[in-house]
A tleap script that builds the chain and sets N, CA, C and O, in Angstrom:
source leaprc.protein.ff14SB
mol = sequence {
  NMET PRO LYS ILE LYS THR ASN ARG ALA ALA
  ALA LYS ARG PHE LYS ARG THR ALA THR GLY
  LYS TYR ARG PHE ASN LYS SER HIE ALA SER
  HIE ILE LEU THR LYS LYS THR ARG LYS ARG
  LYS ARG GLU LEU ARG LYS ALA GLN ILE ILE
  ASP GLY THR ASP MET LYS GLU VAL ARG ARG
  LEU LEU PRO ASN CGLY
}
set mol.1.N position { 93.756 90.990 140.144 }
set mol.1.CA position { 94.212 90.939 138.756 }
set mol.1.C position { 94.561 92.344 138.275 }
set mol.1.O position { 93.803 93.287 138.506 }
set mol.2.N position { 95.714 92.488 137.600 }
set mol.2.CA position { 96.041 93.797 137.029 }
set mol.2.C position { 95.192 94.082 135.792 }
set mol.2.O position { 94.677 93.169 135.147 }
set mol.3.N position { 95.062 95.360 135.479 }
set mol.3.CA position { 94.323 95.758 134.284 }
set mol.3.C position { 95.117 95.399 133.033 }
set mol.3.O position { 96.345 95.324 133.069 }
set mol.4.N position { 94.412 95.180 131.933 }
set mol.4.CA position { 95.066 94.934 130.644 }
set mol.4.C position { 95.461 96.281 130.059 }
set mol.4.O position { 94.630 97.182 129.948 }
set mol.5.N position { 96.717 96.417 129.689 }
set mol.5.CA position { 97.186 97.686 129.153 }
set mol.5.C position { 97.092 97.723 127.630 }
set mol.5.O position { 97.326 96.727 126.946 }
set mol.6.N position { 96.744 98.892 127.130 }
set mol.6.CA position { 96.709 99.142 125.694 }
set mol.6.C position { 98.117 99.478 125.230 }
set mol.6.O position { 98.837 100.211 125.908 }
set mol.7.N position { 98.514 98.948 124.083 }
set mol.7.CA position { 99.798 99.310 123.486 }
set mol.7.C position { 99.661 100.709 122.905 }
set mol.7.O position { 98.925 100.909 121.939 }
set mol.8.N position { 100.359 101.678 123.484 }
set mol.8.CA position { 100.182 103.081 123.115 }
set mol.8.C position { 100.646 103.373 121.690 }
set mol.8.O position { 100.069 104.232 121.022 }
set mol.9.N position { 101.667 102.681 121.217 }
set mol.9.CA position { 102.139 102.886 119.845 }
set mol.9.C position { 101.052 102.479 118.850 }
set mol.9.O position { 100.822 103.167 117.856 }
set mol.10.N position { 100.389 101.361 119.125 }
set mol.10.CA position { 99.319 100.893 118.239 }
set mol.10.C position { 98.101 101.806 118.332 }
set mol.10.O position { 97.424 102.039 117.331 }
set mol.11.N position { 97.817 102.321 119.520 }
set mol.11.CA position { 96.655 103.185 119.715 }
set mol.11.C position { 96.766 104.467 118.897 }
set mol.11.O position { 95.755 105.031 118.479 }
set mol.12.N position { 97.997 104.928 118.669 }
set mol.12.CA position { 98.210 106.142 117.886 }
set mol.12.C position { 98.110 105.880 116.382 }
set mol.12.O position { 97.913 106.814 115.604 }
set mol.13.N position { 98.243 104.633 115.973 }
set mol.13.CA position { 98.274 104.299 114.555 }
set mol.13.C position { 96.961 103.749 114.016 }
set mol.13.O position { 96.658 103.925 112.836 }
set mol.14.N position { 96.178 103.086 114.862 }
set mol.14.CA position { 94.949 102.433 114.422 }
set mol.14.C position { 93.737 103.023 115.109 }
set mol.14.O position { 93.768 103.310 116.306 }
set mol.15.N position { 92.662 103.204 114.343 }
set mol.15.CA position { 91.386 103.652 114.884 }
set mol.15.C position { 90.341 102.611 114.514 }
set mol.15.O position { 90.333 102.100 113.394 }
set mol.16.N position { 89.466 102.301 115.450 }
set mol.16.CA position { 88.443 101.295 115.205 }
set mol.16.C position { 87.246 101.927 114.499 }
set mol.16.O position { 86.813 103.022 114.856 }
set mol.17.N position { 86.721 101.234 113.503 }
set mol.17.CA position { 85.549 101.722 112.786 }
set mol.17.C position { 84.286 101.226 113.491 }
set mol.17.O position { 84.363 100.414 114.413 }
set mol.18.N position { 83.137 101.711 113.058 }
set mol.18.CA position { 81.867 101.318 113.676 }
set mol.18.C position { 81.567 99.835 113.476 }
set mol.18.O position { 80.865 99.230 114.287 }
set mol.19.N position { 82.089 99.248 112.408 }
set mol.19.CA position { 81.844 97.831 112.131 }
set mol.19.C position { 82.856 96.914 112.802 }
set mol.19.O position { 82.771 95.694 112.667 }
set mol.20.N position { 83.828 97.497 113.533 }
set mol.20.CA position { 84.798 96.685 114.259 }
set mol.20.C position { 86.098 96.445 113.522 }
set mol.20.O position { 86.973 95.741 114.027 }
set mol.21.N position { 86.243 97.022 112.331 }
set mol.21.CA position { 87.500 96.908 111.599 }
set mol.21.C position { 88.442 97.997 112.086 }
set mol.21.O position { 88.032 98.889 112.828 }
set mol.22.N position { 89.704 97.928 111.671 }
set mol.22.CA position { 90.677 98.941 112.076 }
set mol.22.C position { 91.196 99.684 110.861 }
set mol.22.O position { 91.530 99.085 109.838 }
set mol.23.N position { 91.258 101.010 110.996 }
set mol.23.CA position { 91.682 101.898 109.919 }
set mol.23.C position { 93.066 102.437 110.274 }
set mol.23.O position { 93.360 102.685 111.443 }
set mol.24.N position { 93.919 102.616 109.252 }
set mol.24.CA position { 95.237 103.189 109.474 }
set mol.24.C position { 95.648 104.025 108.277 }
set mol.24.O position { 95.136 103.845 107.172 }
set mol.25.N position { 96.578 104.939 108.507 }
set mol.25.CA position { 97.105 105.754 107.418 }
set mol.25.C position { 98.422 105.167 106.942 }
set mol.25.O position { 99.187 104.613 107.731 }
set mol.26.N position { 98.676 105.290 105.663 }
set mol.26.CA position { 99.907 104.747 105.084 }
set mol.26.C position { 101.110 105.601 105.459 }
set mol.26.O position { 100.984 106.783 105.777 }
set mol.27.N position { 102.271 104.973 105.412 }
set mol.27.CA position { 103.514 105.679 105.714 }
set mol.27.C position { 104.142 106.226 104.432 }
set mol.27.O position { 103.597 106.036 103.344 }
set mol.28.N position { 105.265 106.891 104.553 }
set mol.28.CA position { 106.064 107.438 103.438 }
set mol.28.C position { 105.417 108.636 102.755 }
set mol.28.O position { 105.713 108.905 101.590 }
set mol.29.N position { 104.542 109.362 103.446 }
set mol.29.CA position { 103.855 110.486 102.807 }
set mol.29.C position { 104.287 111.837 103.359 }
set mol.29.O position { 103.670 112.852 103.036 }
set mol.30.N position { 105.324 111.876 104.179 }
set mol.30.CA position { 105.636 113.131 104.866 }
set mol.30.C position { 106.814 113.906 104.273 }
set mol.30.O position { 106.814 115.136 104.332 }
set mol.31.N position { 107.801 113.242 103.713 }
set mol.31.CA position { 108.936 113.976 103.155 }
set mol.31.C position { 109.553 113.210 101.999 }
set mol.31.O position { 109.190 112.065 101.732 }
set mol.32.N position { 110.500 113.862 101.309 }
set mol.32.CA position { 111.098 113.360 100.059 }
set mol.32.C position { 109.983 113.031 99.067 }
set mol.32.O position { 109.910 111.927 98.527 }
set mol.33.N position { 109.124 114.013 98.846 }
set mol.33.CA position { 107.963 113.802 97.980 }
set mol.33.C position { 108.241 114.113 96.511 }
set mol.33.O position { 107.425 113.793 95.646 }
set mol.34.N position { 109.383 114.731 96.225 }
set mol.34.CA position { 109.666 115.140 94.846 }
set mol.34.C position { 109.883 113.954 93.917 }
set mol.34.O position { 109.545 114.030 92.736 }
set mol.35.N position { 110.428 112.881 94.417 }
set mol.35.CA position { 110.690 111.726 93.559 }
set mol.35.C position { 109.487 110.782 93.443 }
set mol.35.O position { 109.515 109.839 92.653 }
set mol.36.N position { 108.444 111.030 94.220 }
set mol.36.CA position { 107.251 110.184 94.181 }
set mol.36.C position { 106.258 110.758 93.169 }
set mol.36.O position { 106.112 111.974 93.048 }
set mol.37.N position { 105.590 109.879 92.456 }
set mol.37.CA position { 104.653 110.315 91.424 }
set mol.37.C position { 103.388 110.897 92.055 }
set mol.37.O position { 103.094 110.650 93.225 }
set mol.38.N position { 102.651 111.666 91.268 }
set mol.38.CA position { 101.387 112.245 91.741 }
set mol.38.C position { 100.438 111.147 92.190 }
set mol.38.O position { 99.786 111.252 93.229 }
set mol.39.N position { 100.373 110.101 91.396 }
set mol.39.CA position { 99.469 108.995 91.704 }
set mol.39.C position { 99.837 108.343 93.037 }
set mol.39.O position { 98.966 108.046 93.854 }
set mol.40.N position { 101.123 108.128 93.243 }
set mol.40.CA position { 101.581 107.488 94.488 }
set mol.40.C position { 101.255 108.346 95.703 }
set mol.40.O position { 100.789 107.836 96.722 }
set mol.41.N position { 101.500 109.651 95.595 }
set mol.41.CA position { 101.203 110.566 96.705 }
set mol.41.C position { 99.701 110.632 96.985 }
set mol.41.O position { 99.281 110.714 98.139 }
set mol.42.N position { 98.910 110.595 95.939 }
set mol.42.CA position { 97.458 110.618 96.089 }
set mol.42.C position { 96.960 109.361 96.797 }
set mol.42.O position { 96.075 109.437 97.649 }
set mol.43.N position { 97.522 108.214 96.448 }
set mol.43.CA position { 97.146 106.946 97.092 }
set mol.43.C position { 97.594 106.897 98.551 }
set mol.43.O position { 96.937 106.265 99.378 }
set mol.44.N position { 98.700 107.557 98.871 }
set mol.44.CA position { 99.185 107.570 100.253 }
set mol.44.C position { 98.282 108.384 101.180 }
set mol.44.O position { 98.297 108.182 102.395 }
set mol.45.N position { 97.497 109.300 100.615 }
set mol.45.CA position { 96.592 110.121 101.437 }
set mol.45.C position { 95.408 109.321 101.971 }
set mol.45.O position { 94.824 109.683 102.992 }
set mol.46.N position { 95.059 108.259 101.299 }
set mol.46.CA position { 93.861 107.503 101.644 }
set mol.46.C position { 94.113 106.573 102.832 }
set mol.46.O position { 95.145 105.905 102.901 }
set mol.47.N position { 93.170 106.538 103.752 }
set mol.47.CA position { 93.248 105.609 104.879 }
set mol.47.C position { 92.923 104.202 104.384 }
set mol.47.O position { 92.144 104.037 103.445 }
set mol.48.N position { 93.504 103.215 104.998 }
set mol.48.CA position { 93.310 101.829 104.606 }
set mol.48.C position { 92.670 101.043 105.739 }
set mol.48.O position { 92.745 101.441 106.902 }
set mol.49.N position { 92.048 99.938 105.398 }
set mol.49.CA position { 91.487 99.022 106.387 }
set mol.49.C position { 92.486 97.884 106.562 }
set mol.49.O position { 93.033 97.360 105.592 }
set mol.50.N position { 92.709 97.519 107.805 }
set mol.50.CA position { 93.695 96.468 108.095 }
set mol.50.C position { 93.226 95.124 107.529 }
set mol.50.O position { 92.032 94.825 107.536 }
set mol.51.N position { 94.154 94.335 107.050 }
set mol.51.CA position { 93.866 93.031 106.465 }
set mol.51.C position { 93.427 92.052 107.549 }
set mol.51.O position { 93.834 92.171 108.705 }
set mol.52.N position { 92.614 91.105 107.178 }
set mol.52.CA position { 92.110 90.120 108.135 }
set mol.52.C position { 93.196 89.282 108.786 }
set mol.52.O position { 93.039 88.829 109.920 }
set mol.53.N position { 94.288 89.073 108.079 }
set mol.53.CA position { 95.372 88.253 108.624 }
set mol.53.C position { 96.095 88.954 109.773 }
set mol.53.O position { 96.717 88.291 110.603 }
set mol.54.N position { 96.021 90.274 109.833 }
set mol.54.CA position { 96.669 91.033 110.906 }
set mol.54.C position { 95.705 91.396 112.033 }
set mol.54.O position { 96.117 91.982 113.035 }
set mol.55.N position { 94.437 91.057 111.879 }
set mol.55.CA position { 93.413 91.467 112.841 }
set mol.55.C position { 93.673 90.917 114.239 }
set mol.55.O position { 93.479 91.632 115.222 }
set mol.56.N position { 94.102 89.677 114.348 }
set mol.56.CA position { 94.339 89.048 115.651 }
set mol.56.C position { 95.416 89.815 116.426 }
set mol.56.O position { 95.277 90.047 117.627 }
set mol.57.N position { 96.465 90.196 115.746 }
set mol.57.CA position { 97.570 90.924 116.379 }
set mol.57.C position { 97.126 92.306 116.857 }
set mol.57.O position { 97.477 92.724 117.960 }
set mol.58.N position { 96.363 93.008 116.040 }
set mol.58.CA position { 95.913 94.353 116.408 }
set mol.58.C position { 94.930 94.288 117.568 }
set mol.58.O position { 94.956 95.146 118.450 }
set mol.59.N position { 94.071 93.289 117.577 }
set mol.59.CA position { 93.134 93.129 118.689 }
set mol.59.C position { 93.870 92.887 120.001 }
set mol.59.O position { 93.443 93.358 121.055 }
set mol.60.N position { 94.963 92.158 119.933 }
set mol.60.CA position { 95.762 91.891 121.131 }
set mol.60.C position { 96.433 93.185 121.641 }
set mol.60.O position { 96.553 93.393 122.848 }
set mol.61.N position { 96.861 94.036 120.721 }
set mol.61.CA position { 97.503 95.289 121.101 }
set mol.61.C position { 96.505 96.314 121.633 }
set mol.61.O position { 96.850 97.152 122.466 }
set mol.62.N position { 95.252 96.243 121.141 }
set mol.62.CA position { 94.223 97.197 121.541 }
set mol.62.C position { 93.040 96.466 122.190 }
set mol.62.O position { 91.976 96.365 121.580 }
set mol.63.N position { 93.209 95.962 123.401 }
set mol.63.CA position { 92.158 95.158 124.016 }
set mol.63.C position { 90.901 95.951 124.397 }
set mol.63.O position { 89.822 95.372 124.527 }
set mol.64.N position { 91.036 97.267 124.577 }
set mol.64.CA position { 89.903 98.083 125.019 }
set mol.64.C position { 89.262 98.869 123.878 }
set mol.64.O position { 88.540 99.840 124.104 }
set mol.65.N position { 89.535 98.436 122.659 }
set mol.65.CA position { 88.924 99.137 121.531 }
set mol.65.C position { 89.921 99.970 120.840 }
set mol.65.O position { 89.594 100.639 119.860 }
savepdb mol mol.pdb
quit
């Protein structure tokens, strides 16, 4: 049997927490920041926890954690 491969694109975007959830950073925070409000930029800095509806897909992409 071949080994199960990790999706490298997903591995760079998601990190697993100690409780088994997945954390990710929001997009749109790197450039063209002048037109975005202070509040919006501040919210983009915060890491988010993946929604339960997407958990099955992320687990499939990251089988080894």
